[in-house]
C-alpha positions in Angstrom: 11.3 27.8 -11.6 9.6 29.3 -14.6 7.2 32.2 -14.4 3.7 31.8 -15.9 2.3 34.6 -18.0 -0.1 35.7 -15.3 2.6 35.8 -12.7 1.9 32.4 -11.2 4.9 30.3 -10.4 4.9 27.0 -12.3 7.0 23.9 -11.8 10.1 23.3 -13.9 10.2 19.9 -15.6 13.0 17.8 -14.2 14.2 15.9 -17.3 17.5 14.3 -16.0 19.6 14.1 -12.9 22.0 17.0 -12.4 25.0 14.7 -13.0 23.3 12.7 -15.8 21.8 9.3 -15.7 24.4 6.8 -14.4 25.0 3.5 -16.2 23.3 0.5 -14.9 25.4 -1.5 -12.4 25.6 -5.1 -13.3 29.1 -6.3 -12.2 30.8 -6.8 -8.8 33.5 -4.4 -9.8 30.8 -1.7 -10.4 29.2 -2.5 -7.1 32.5 -2.1 -5.3 32.9 1.3 -6.8 29.4 2.3 -5.8 30.0 1.2 -2.3 33.2 3.2 -2.0 31.5 6.4 -3.4 28.5 6.0 -1.1 30.7 5.4 1.9 32.5 8.7 1.1 29.3 10.6 1.1 27.5 12.2 4.0 24.0 12.1 5.5 21.1 9.8 4.8 20.6 7.4 1.9 17.8 8.0 -0.6 16.4 4.7 -1.8 13.8 3.5 -4.2 12.9 0.3 -6.1 11.1 -0.6 -9.2 8.9 -3.7 -9.3 6.9 -5.4 -12.1 3.5 -5.1 -10.4 0.8 -6.2 -12.8 3.3 -8.2 -14.9 4.9 -10.6 -12.4 3.5 -12.6 -9.5 6.5 -11.9 -7.3 7.0 -8.5 -5.7 10.8 -8.6 -6.1 12.8 -5.6 -7.0 14.0 -5.3 -10.6 15.9 -2.1 -10.0 17.4 -0.4 -7.0 18.1 3.3 -7.0 20.4 4.9 -4.4 21.6 8.5 -3.9 23.6 10.1 -1.1 25.0 13.7 -0.8 28.5 13.6 -2.2 28.2 9.9 -2.7 26.7 9.8 -6.1 23.6 8.4 -7.7 23.6 4.7 -8.5 21.2 2.3 -10.4 21.7 -1.4 -9.6 20.2 -4.3 -11.5 19.4 -6.9 -8.8 18.8 -9.6 -11.4 22.5 -9.4 -12.3 23.4 -10.5 -8.7 21.2 -13.5 -8.3 24.3 -15.6 -8.0 26.0 -13.1 -5.6 23.4 -12.2 -3.0 26.0 -11.5 -0.4 26.7 -8.1 -2.0 23.5 -6.8 -0.5 24.7 -7.5 3.0 27.5 -5.0 2.4 25.0 -2.4 1.1 22.8 -3.1 4.2 25.8 -2.6 6.6 26.5 0.7 4.9 22.9 1.9 4.9 22.7 1.2 8.6 25.4 3.7 9.4 22.8 6.4 8.8 19.1 7.0 7.9 17.3 5.6 4.9 14.8 7.8 3.1 11.9 6.0 1.3 8.7 7.4 -0.2 5.7 5.2 0.8 8.1 2.8 2.5 5.7 0.0 3.1 5.7 -0.6 -0.7 9.5 -0.9 -1.0 10.5 -2.5 2.3 9.3 -6.0 1.5 11.4 -6.3 -1.7 14.4 -4.6 -0.1 14.2 -7.1 2.8 14.0 -9.9 0.3 17.3 -8.7 -1.0 18.7 -8.6 2.5 18.4 -4.8 3.1 16.7 -4.0 6.5 17.1 -0.4 7.5 17.3 0.5 11.2 16.5 4.2 10.7 13.8 5.4 8.4 12.3 8.6 7.1 9.2 8.1 4.9 8.5 11.3 2.9 5.0 10.2 2.0 3.9 9.5 5.6 5.9 12.5 6.8 3.9 14.7 4.4 0.7 13.3 5.8 1.6 14.0 9.4 2.8 17.5 8.4 -0.7 18.2 7.0 0.3 18.6 3.4 -2.7 18.2 1.0 -1.0 16.0 -1.7 1.6 13.5 -0.7 2.5 11.6 -3.8 6.2 12.0 -4.7 5.4 14.1 -7.8 3.1 16.6 -6.0 5.5 16.9 -3.1 8.5 17.6 -5.3 6.4 20.1 -7.3 4.9 22.0 -4.3 8.0 22.0 -2.1 10.9 22.1 -4.5 9.3 23.6 -7.7 10.1 20.7 -10.1 7.7 18.4 -11.9 8.4 14.7 -12.3 7.2 12.8 -15.4 5.3 9.6 -14.6 5.0 8.1 -18.0 7.0 5.0 -17.1 5.4 4.3 -13.7 3.5 1.2 -15.0 6.1 -0.4 -17.3 7.3 -3.9 -17.0 10.6 -3.5 -15.1 11.4 -7.2 -15.4 12.2 -6.7 -19.1 15.8 -6.7 -20.1 17.6 -4.6 -21.4 16.1 -1.6 -19.6 15.5 1.3 -21.8 17.6 4.4 -21.2 14.5 6.7 -20.7 13.3 4.2 -18.1 16.5 4.5 -16.2 16.4 8.3 -16.3 12.8 8.2 -15.0 13.9 5.8 -12.1 16.9 7.9 -11.3 14.8 11.0 -10.9 12.8 9.3 -8.1 15.8 9.7 -5.8 17.4 12.8 -7.3 15.7 15.2 -4.9 14.6 12.8 -2.2 17.3 14.1 0.3 16.2 17.7 -0.2 12.5 16.7 0.1 13.2 14.9 3.4 14.9 18.1 4.8 11.9 20.3 4.0 9.3 17.9 5.3 11.4 17.3 8.5 11.6 21.1 9.0 7.8 21.4 8.6 7.3 18.6 11.1 9.6 20.2 13.6 8.0 23.6 13.2 4.6 22.1 13.9 5.8 20.1 16.9 5.1 16.8 15.0 8.6 15.5 14.3 8.7 13.1 17.2 5.2 11.8 16.2 6.6 11.1 12.7 9.7 9.4 14.0 7.5 7.1 16.2 5.5 6.2 13.0 8.7 5.4 11.0 10.1 3.3 13.8 6.8 1.4 14.0 6.9 0.6 10.3 10.4 -0.9 10.7 9.3 -2.9 13.8 6.0 -4.2 12.4 5.9 -8.0 11.9 5.1 -9.4 8.5 1.3 -9.6 8.0 -0.4 -12.9 8.7 -1.7 -14.7 5.6 -5.4 -13.9 4.9 -7.9 -16.6 5.5 -9.6 -17.5 2.3 -8.0 -14.8 0.2 -10.0 -15.9 -2.8 -13.0 -14.3 -1.2 -11.5 -10.9 -2.0 -12.0 -11.5 -5.8 -13.4 -8.3 -7.3 -17.0 -8.6 -8.3 -18.0 -11.0 -5.5 -21.3 -9.0 -5.0 -22.5 -10.9 -8.1 -22.1 -14.3 -6.4 -25.3 -15.7 -4.9 -24.8 -19.4 -4.3 -22.4 -21.8 -2.6 -21.8 -23.5 -6.0 -20.7 -20.2 -7.5 -18.4 -19.6 -4.5 -16.9 -23.0 -5.0 -16.1 -22.2 -8.6 -14.5 -18.9 -7.6 -12.3 -20.7 -5.1 -11.4 -23.5 -7.6 -10.5 -21.1 -10.4 -8.6 -18.7 -8.0 -6.5 -21.6 -6.7 -5.8 -23.0 -10.1 -4.7 -19.5 -11.3 -2.5 -19.1 -8.2 -0.7 -22.3 -8.9 0.1 -21.2 -12.4 1.1 -17.7 -11.2 3.5 -19.1 -8.7 5.0 -21.5 -11.3 5.4 -19.0 -14.1 5.9 -15.7 -12.1 3.1 -14.1 -14.1 0.7 -11.7 -12.4 -2.6 -13.6 -11.8 -4.7 -11.0 -13.5 -2.8 -11.5 -16.7 -3.6 -15.2 -16.7 -7.3 -14.8 -15.9 -8.6 -11.6 -14.4 -11.2 -11.4 -11.6 -14.0 -10.3 -13.9 -13.5 -13.5 -16.0 -13.5 -15.7 -12.9 -16.8 -14.2 -11.7 -18.4 -14.6 -15.1 -17.3 -18.2 -15.3 -18.6 -18.8 -11.8 -22.0 -17.4 -12.6 -22.4 -19.3 -15.9 -20.5 -22.5 -15.0 -19.8 -23.4 -18.7 -19.4 -27.1 -19.4 -17.6 -26.9 -22.8 -15.4 -24.7 -24.8 -18.2 -23.1 -26.8 -20.1 -22.0 -23.7 -16.9 -21.1 -22.0 -16.1 -18.6 -24.8 -19.7 -17.3 -24.8 -19.5 -16.6 -21.1 -16.4 -14.5 -21.6 -17.4 -12.8 -24.8 -18.9 -9.7 -23.0 -15.5 -9.1 -21.5 -13.6 -9.6 -24.7 -12.1 -13.1 -24.9 -8.4 -12.7 -24.6 -6.0 -15.2 -26.1 -4.1 -15.4 -22.8 -7.2 -16.7 -21.1 -7.7 -19.5 -23.7 -4.1 -20.7 -23.5 -5.0 -22.7 -20.3 -8.6 -23.4 -21.2 -8.3 -27.1 -20.1 -7.1 -26.0 -16.7 -9.9 -23.5 -16.1 -12.5 -26.0 -17.4 -11.2 -28.7 -15.1 -11.4 -26.3 -12.1 -15.1 -25.7 -13.0 -15.9 -29.4 -13.6 -14.2 -30.4 -10.3 -16.8 -28.3 -8.5 -19.8 -29.4 -10.7 -18.9 -33.0 -10.0 -18.1 -32.6 -6.3 -20.8 -33.1 -3.5 -22.5 -30.0 -2.3 -21.1 -30.6 1.2 -17.6 -29.8 -0.1 -18.6 -26.3 -1.2 -17.5 -23.4 1.0 -20.0 -21.6 3.2 -21.4 -18.3 2.0 -20.0 -16.4 5.0 -17.2 -17.1 7.4 -17.6 -16.7 11.1 -15.7 -13.7 12.3 -15.2 -11.9 15.6 -14.6 -8.7 13.8 -17.0 -5.8 14.3 -19.6 -5.7 11.5 -19.4 -2.8 9.0 -20.5 0.5 10.5 -22.9 1.2 7.7 -25.4 -1.2 9.3 -24.9 -0.1 12.9 -27.6 2.6 12.8 -30.4 0.2 12.0 -29.1 -3.0 13.7 -26.8 -1.9 16.5 -27.9 1.5 17.7 -26.3 1.2 21.1 -22.8 1.0 19.4 -23.8 3.4 16.6 -24.5 6.4 19.0 -21.0 6.3 20.6 -19.4 5.8 17.2 -20.9 8.9 15.7 -19.7 11.0 18.7 -16.2 9.4 18.6 -16.0 9.9 14.8 -17.0 13.5 15.1 -14.4 14.1 17.8 -11.7 12.5 15.6 -12.7 14.7 12.6 -12.5 17.8 14.8 -9.1 16.8 16.0 -8.0 16.0 12.5 -8.9 19.4 11.3 -7.3 21.1 14.3 -3.9 19.4 14.0 -4.0 18.9 10.2 -3.4 15.1 10.1 -5.8 12.7 8.4 -8.1 10.9 10.7 -6.8 7.5 9.6 -3.2 8.6 10.5 -4.2 9.7 14.0 -5.8 6.3 14.8 -6.4 3.2 12.7 -10.1 3.1 11.7 -10.5 -0.5 12.8 -9.3 0.4 16.3 -12.0 3.1 16.6 -14.7 0.8 15.3 -13.7 -2.0 17.7 -13.5 0.4 20.6 -17.1 1.6 20.1 -18.3 -1.9 19.3 -16.8 -3.6 22.3 -17.0 -0.8 24.9 -20.0 1.3 24.1 -21.8 2.4 27.3 -18.7 1.7 29.5 -16.8 4.1 31.6 -13.2 3.7 30.8 -10.2 5.7 32.1 -7.8 7.2 29.6 -5.2 4.8 30.8 -7.4 1.8 30.2 -8.5 3.2 26.8 -4.9 3.7 25.8 -4.0 0.1 26.8 -6.8 -1.1 24.6 -5.7 1.0 21.6 -2.1 -0.1 22.0 -3.3 -3.7 21.6 -4.5 -2.6 18.1 -1.1 -1.2 17.2 -1.7 2.4 18.2 1.5 4.4 19.0 2.1 6.4 22.2 1.7 9.7 20.4 -1.7 8.6 19.1 -2.9 7.5 22.5 -1.8 10.8 24.0 -3.9 12.6 21.5 -7.1 10.5 21.7 -7.3 8.8 25.0 -9.0 11.7 26.9 -11.0 12.6 23.8 -12.7 9.2 23.4 -13.7 8.6 27.0 -17.0 10.6 26.9 -18.2 9.5 23.4 -18.4 5.9 24.6 -21.2 6.8 27.0 -23.4 8.7 24.5 -26.9 7.3 23.9 -28.1 9.5 21.1 -26.5 9.5 17.7 -25.2 12.5 15.8 -25.9 13.2 12.2 -22.8 12.0 10.4 -21.7 13.5 7.1 -22.5 11.4 4.1 -20.1 8.6 3.3 -18.6 8.4 -0.2 -21.4 7.4 -2.6 -24.2 8.5 -0.3 -26.5 11.4 -1.3 -27.6 12.6 2.1 -26.3 12.6 5.7 -27.0 9.7 7.9 -29.8 10.7 10.3 -29.8 9.5 13.9 -32.6 7.4 15.3 
């Protein structure tokens, strides 16, 4: 590491892998060689992928990076093996002889599994850093604070579906796994020293065992800017445009936002333009993009389908849900649940500070909300409370930490003053 003028240690920029940037693997012969080299190595496999988020609809991998101690660093182009997908089974068999290291694994696992790679042992350096109590857990900050090197991020948002891939892009991608094995060792050591390693291993195992998430009901309702929508007709236009956009995105593998972004959908829903002139006028404040106008007839048809449809076909303003309402309204509307929630939340914050783990990593926020919503005023045993939390996906280590802690708050009748939520100017006062 370099020394700053005032004596502070500064990070050394990591500009290329120690052995140079390897050539991109695009042939079966090159894959065979990589498999042999990796098999001759020792210890865990550092993995990463690059996707084309924001450019493509699919979340497939457009580059796979692998490194193993004494096994080399390898960059594989998955697109080159669309006709030979069986090669990934051989990589998967090799990876499952040891541990796989990923950073923020939930981002990479879906596209790895799409290839046929399903690790059986995992170490997630991002989640491990959180449980270890490290303040900044992005890959760059971790490498900088723990290993003394800085990683450039100038290519983090490029279109990895483009071919050929630029050499500086490949170098950037290779550096994401260059020090991942060393980073894993340091984080594992910190976890072990703090008595948290078994907790982390439970979390990693739960990630691998987690089922695929169920499809969202009415996903179009998550369109950004929905707070501007006031009527069922506007909702119906949102839905119609969203579904038309989805159909094109699936067909062309283009990210939906590049076809028509959410702001444009909301503006069109509010104005409901009936011709091209008013259509362009509605979008003018956003800056009318040529890409939006390429499919003007499709978007206009989606709007007209709603305008001409009977009102009875329009979606309801709100869906019935058995989920707990947002806690921001509990103080006024549901004080019997709000009082226990404030005490439970305070106990969780105190525990978080004591063991240096973020509250949301000790217990899923939804589990805490539902516990207070459904069981306020009740006397639960720690065992019963644990059973309830397990039903929300809590792990044994989490239940061991919070089961005794949350029994008393459920019986509280007077709310505490909670610290202000983000965007609030003052604390939330109790009744």
